[in-house]
N, C-alpha and C positions, 0 to 999 in steps of 0.2 A: 753488209748487204741489206739487212732488214731496214736499217735507217735510210739507206739509199732508195729502197723501194717506196718508202713513205713519200719521198719527193716525186718519184715516178708516177705515183698514183694521185697526186694532188689535182691534176686535170681530169681524172678518170670519169667522174660522174658529174661534171659541171653541167652537161646537157640535161640529164635527168633532174638535177637539183633545181634548175631554173625553168624547166619545161612548162609546168603548170602555171607558174606565176608570170612568166615573161614571154616565152617563145610561142606557145599555143595561141594566146590572145593577140599578140603583135603580128604573127605571120598567118593567123587564121587556119591553124592546122587541125585536121581531123585526128581521131585516135590512131588510125592506121598510119597516117603521115607522121605523127609524133613518134610512134614506135619505129618507123623507118629512119627518122632522123637520129634517134637515140641509138639504134642498132647499127648505124653506118660506121661507127668506130670499131665495133666488133667485126663488121664485114671487112674493113680494111686490114684488120689484124689477121683474120682468117685467110685472106688471099695471099699474104706474104709470109706468115709464120712457117709454112712447110719448108720454104727455102732457107729462111734465116736460122731456124732452130736446127735444121739438118747440117747447115754449114758449121755449127759448133762441134761436129765430129771431126772437122778438118782444120779449122783455125781456132785460135784462142777466142772463146766466147766473150772475153773482155772487150775485144775490138768491135764486135757487133753491138755490144751493150752501149758503148760510147756513141756510135753512130745513131742507134735507135733512140737514145735519150735526147740527143740534139734534135732529131726530126720530130719527136713528140712535142717538145717545147715549141718548135716552129709551127706545127699544125694547129696547136692550141692558140697561139698568138694570132695566127692567120684568121681563125674563126672570129676572135674578138675584134679584129680590124676590118674584115671585109665581108663577113657573112650577112646576107640580106634576105634570104628566103630559104625554103626547104632544101633546094638543090645545092646552092652555094654552101649552106651550112653542112649538108651531108658530105660534100667534097672535103671541106676543111676537117671535119670530124674523122673522115676516113684516113686523111693524111696523118692525123694524130694517132689513129689506131695502128697504122703501119709502123709508126715510130715505136709504139708500145710493144708491137710484135718483136722488135729488136731489143726490148728491155726486159720483159717479164720472164719468158722461158730461157732465153740466153743468160739472164741473170741467175736463174736457178741452176743452169748448167755450169756457169762460172763458179757458183758456190760449191756444187757437188764435186766438181773436178778438184777442188782445193781442200776437201774434207779428208780426214784420215780414213783408211779402209775400215769397213765395218758397217754396222747398222746406222744409216743416216736419217732414220725416220723422224727423230725429234728435230733435227736441224732443218729438214725439209718442211716439217709442220710449222715451225716458227716462221720460216720464210713465207709460206703460203698464208698463214694466219695473220701476218703483218699486213697482208693485202687488205684485210677487213678494217684494220686501224687506219690505213691510208684512205680507204673509201669514206670512212667516217669523217676524217679531216677534210676530204674533198667536199662532202656535203656541207660541212660547217662553213668552211672558208667561202665556197661559191655562193651560198645563200646570204651570208653576212655582207660580202662585198657587193653582190647584186642589189641587195636592198638599200645599201648606203650610197653606192656610186654608179649603179646601172649594170645591166647584164654584160655589156662588153668588157667592163673593168674586171668582172669575175674571170673571164678567160685570160686577160693579160696578166693578172696577178698569179693565177695558178700555173701559167706557162713557165714561171720561174722554177717550179718544183723539180722537174726532171734534171735540172742542173745539179741537184744534190746527188743523184745517181752518177752523173758524170764525175763528181769528186770521189765518190766511193770506188768507181771503176779505176780511177787514176791511182788509187792506193793499193789496188790488187797487184800482186807480183805477176809478171808475164808467165804464161804456162801454155805451151803448144801441145795439142793432143797428139797421140800416136797416129802415124799415117793410116788412112783407111783405104782398103782396096775396093770397097763397094761403090756403086754408082751414087751420085749425089742425091737424087730423088727416088731411090729404090726403097719403097715402103713395104715390099712384099714380106721381108723377114719380120717386120713389125706386125703386119696383119695376121701372120701365121702364129704369132705368140698370143694364144687365146687367153692366157692368164693375164697378160698386160692389157689386152683389148677389153676384158671385162671391166677393168678399172677405167679405161679410156671412155667406153660407152656410158658407164655409170657417171663419169665426170660430165659428160654431155648433158645427161638428164639433170644433174645438179646445176649446171650453168644455165639451162633453160629456166629453171625455177628462180635461181638467184638473180639473174639479170632482169627477168620479168618483174620481180618485186622491187628491185632497186630502181628500175626505170619509172615505175608507177606509184611508189609508196608516197611521194610528196603529193601527187594528184589524189590518191586515195584519202589521205588524211585531210587534204583541202576539202574534199567532199564531206567527210565526217564532221569537220569543224564548222562547215557551213550549215549543217542540219542541227548540230548540237554545239553551240558556242562553248569553247573550252580554253583554258590557259595553256594547254598542250598544243603548241604550234607545230606545223609540218617540219620546221627546222629541228625542233627538239626531238620529234619522233624519228625522223630520218637519221639523225646522228646517233641516237641511242640504239636504233635498230642495227646500224653498221658496227658500232663499237662492241656490242655484245658478240659479234661474230668471231672476234679474235679468241677470247677464252673458250667459246664453243668449239672452235676448230681444234684447239689444243686438247681439250677434254675429250672430244670425239676421237682423236687419234689415240689417246691413252686408253679409252674404252676399247678401241680396235685391237690394241696390243694385248689386252687382257681376255677379250671374248673371241678374238679372231676377226679379221677385217671384213669378210663377207657378212658374217652374222651381225656385227655392229652397224655396218653401213646400211644393211637392209632394214634393221629396226628403226634407224634414224629416218630413213626415207619414208617408211610407212607412217611414222609419227608426224612427219612434216606434211604429208598429204592430208592426214586427218585434221590437222590444225588449219590448213588452208581452206578446206571445205567448211569448217566451222566458222571461220572469219567471213567467208563469202555468204553463208546463210544468215549471219547476224550483222551484215554490213550496214543496216539502217539503225542499229542500236546505239546506245550511249557510248561516248568515248571511254567511260569507266568500265564498260563491258569489253570493248574492243582492245583497249590498250594492254591489259594483261595477256590477251590472246596474241597480240602482235609481239609482245616480249618473249613469249614462248616460241613463236614462229621465228623470231630473231635468233633463237638458240638452235632450233632444228634445221633451218635452212643451211647454215654453214658447217654444222657439226660433222658432216661427211667429207668436207673438202680436203683437210689435211690427210685423212686416211686414204682417200682416193689417189691423191697425187703422190704420197710417199709409197703407196702400194704399187703404183705404176713405175716409179723409179727403181724399186727393188725387183720388180718382175721383168724389167727391161734387160735385154742382153747388153752388157757394158759396151760392146762394139757399136751398138745401134741406139745408145741411150738418147743421143741428140735427135735422131729420127723418130724415136718413140715419143719424146717430148713434143716433137712437131705434130705428130698425129693427135696426141692428147690435147694439145692447145687448139689445133684446127677444129677438131670435133667440138670442143668446149665452146669456143667463140662462135662457131657456126650456129650452135643451138642458143647461144646468148642472143645473137641478132634475131633469131627466130622467136625467142621468148618475148623480147621487147615488142616485136611487131604483132605477134599472135594475141597478146593481151589488148593491144590497141584495136585490133580487128574485133575481138570479143566485145569490147566496150561499145564500139560503133554498132555492132549487130544487135546488141541487147538494149539499146536506148541511150547510150552516151554516158560520159563520166559523171553526170548529175543524177543518174538513176541507180537505185539500190540493186535492182535486178541485173544491171550491167556489171556491177562489182561482184555479184554472186557468180556470174558467168566467168569473169576474169579469174577469180580464185579457183574455180573449177578447172580452168585450163592449167593453172599452176599445179594443181593436185595431179592431173592426168600426166603432166610432163615428168614429175619426179617419180611417179610409179613405174616409169620405163626403166629406171635404174635397177631395181631388184630383178627385173627380167633379164637385163644385161649380165648381171652377176651370176644369176642362175645358169644362163647359157654358157658362160665361161667355165663354170664348174663342170658342167656336163661335157663340154667340148674338150676339156683338158684331161678327162678320164681316159686311161689307156683302153684300147679296144681289146676285148678278150674273145678269141675264136671259140665258138661253140663246137662241141664234137658232132660230127655228122651222123 
């Protein structure tokens, strides 16, 4: 399943990877428009994952996985063949996002349904952390192909990736879930589970930060390299940033197992906010000052991901695990789309992507977003505490 996910993710960041070098200048996009285009995939995902992930409580997640992978490949190829402006590109990207909604969380459900009873934390963490390796490959392949053969070729080549998940799905044994008596889109039991909702809302803050930096990291380093010529290209920086996320997520989960999930996740989020603010304040400095900070940021941004998702799966009621995953993913990708757009708005408002003060504002937005995570975890701890009646 981890190998299949690498294929599913090959088209995942093609838009952010080629945004600064190709789409923004060719389609004359503002920062907000570029953020909207990049976030359209997350929006398509957000709109359909509540139904698709909840269906996995009723039918074999493998079936949804196959259909979603095929649609993801179709939407990506559609972009490469027919997109000509912001709105046609956003439509094609949204179709690919809908397909990915049938691949990521249903894939996790297909995996967890087939694991032996017991603590699945490490298996879930390997699955979620392979997301980062897939994103790194997506950045690498998209930029190399676009630079050699044009940006449309980047979409057509990466559209082949989801077929790998189709193969992985075909190798899974059929497994029908136990019949569910609850209504299809009944999320009330999930929302009442405050322990799980703490991880869900924390994941939303994580996704805001993660997708915000993924969307704009190529543009940021393009700005840095233009002011201070360097051999470190946006391709090298974006791929390195993504690849570091995989060990960071695994190590973050191990830290959570030793220190406790809430404590470890909170520490990571505060550290990430501090690094983001520091990068923003030093955005006009040399690449040799900024690169070490970005490498640290590449570790702090994803270090909470595996712990948040595995925490959610273990806190979920087994009867409603698919619905819990649906809420988890809906919140996460809603804030992913918001993060990509919010950074674009901040850049426009503070002078544009060629201004150091604009990047200071953008990284401040990232820091604010991730600091909402510890608040969510604190709320869930307080809300989950039993109420003790005081004597009159």
